[in-house]
Structure formats: structure tokens, C-alpha cells
C-alpha positions in Angstrom: 83.1 223.7 -7.6 82.5 224.5 -3.8 84.6 224.5 -0.4 83.9 222.4 1.8 83.6 223.6 5.4 82.4 221.8 9.1 79.1 221.9 9.9 78.3 222.7 13.6 75.5 222.9 15.5 75.6 225.4 18.7 73.3 225.9 21.8 73.4 228.6 24.4 70.6 229.0 27.4 70.2 231.8 30.0 71.3 229.8 33.0 71.1 232.8 35.2 71.3 236.5 35.7 73.8 238.8 37.1 71.9 239.8 39.7 70.9 236.3 41.0 67.3 236.5 40.0 65.6 233.7 37.9 65.7 234.5 34.6 61.8 235.9 34.0 62.1 233.7 30.8 63.5 231.2 29.7 66.3 232.3 26.9 67.9 229.0 24.4 68.9 230.1 20.4 70.2 227.4 18.5 72.1 227.9 15.6 73.9 225.9 12.3 76.8 227.1 10.9 79.9 226.5 8.7 83.1 226.8 10.1 86.8 226.2 7.5 87.9 225.3 10.7 87.5 222.2 12.8 86.4 223.8 15.7 87.3 221.0 18.2 91.1 220.7 17.3 91.5 224.5 18.1 89.5 224.2 21.7 92.4 221.5 21.6 95.2 223.1 21.1 94.3 226.4 23.1 93.9 224.4 26.5 97.3 222.8 26.1 98.3 225.7 25.1 96.9 227.1 28.9 96.5 231.3 27.8 94.1 232.3 30.2 94.3 231.8 34.3 90.3 230.6 34.3 90.9 227.4 32.4 87.2 227.7 30.7 88.0 230.6 28.8 90.3 228.4 26.6 87.1 226.6 24.8 85.0 230.6 25.5 87.7 232.4 23.8 88.0 229.2 20.3 84.4 229.7 20.1 84.0 233.4 19.9 86.9 233.4 17.9 86.0 230.9 15.5 82.3 232.0 15.0 83.9 235.8 14.6 86.6 235.1 12.2 84.5 233.2 10.3 82.4 235.9 9.5 85.2 238.1 9.0 85.8 235.7 6.0 82.9 235.3 4.4 82.5 238.7 4.9 85.8 240.1 4.1 85.0 243.6 1.8 82.0 245.0 4.3 83.4 248.1 5.4 82.6 246.9 9.3 85.6 245.2 8.7 88.6 247.2 6.5 90.0 249.2 9.5 90.0 246.1 11.8 90.9 242.9 9.7 95.2 244.2 9.2 95.3 244.0 13.1 93.5 241.0 13.1 95.4 239.2 11.2 98.7 240.4 13.2 96.8 239.0 15.9 96.4 235.9 14.5 99.9 235.8 13.5 100.7 236.4 17.7 98.3 233.5 18.7 99.6 231.1 16.3 103.1 231.6 17.6 102.1 231.6 21.4 
């Protein structure tokens, strides 16, 4: 039986360049993905923890963390994650206890 997962749709638009110049072309990407966690609940929890000076960074952190960690879980035997996985587990324990 297949594991159930939450399904998400993410759209990312380039709004402006660091140089202050307008982008030469409109850039946008959309991706559909599955995640075993309910990401909006995680966003709420991290916003409540208020870990960062800038309020919006909790949302950025939650989205980035969940995208990254789900790929790592799905590819847990990939050599790329061999050395990193133990440190990541410790990081997640620390984050959950913060």
C-alpha cells in the first residue's frame, strides 16, 4: 500500500534583481510535490517560536527545510547524503527542542 502524502503546488516568481535592474525576462517556475508533513502547520509552529530577527524568515526557513528534507528522505541511500544525514538528524532534534 502506498504511503499517503500531502500534495502541494508552489509558484516562484523573480520579482526584481539585487542590482536594482528589472529582469530582462519574466522568470517563473511552478512545481507540484508531495510531503509527509503538513507544511502550513510547521510554518505556524516556526512563526510562534520566533527564531529569527526578521519575521518572514520563519516562512522561508520552513519551506526550504521541508523541501530539502523530503528530497533527502526519498533519497536516503544516495551517497550525497551519507555524511550529512547524521548531522541533519541532530539538527532536527535541536530545532524541535527550541
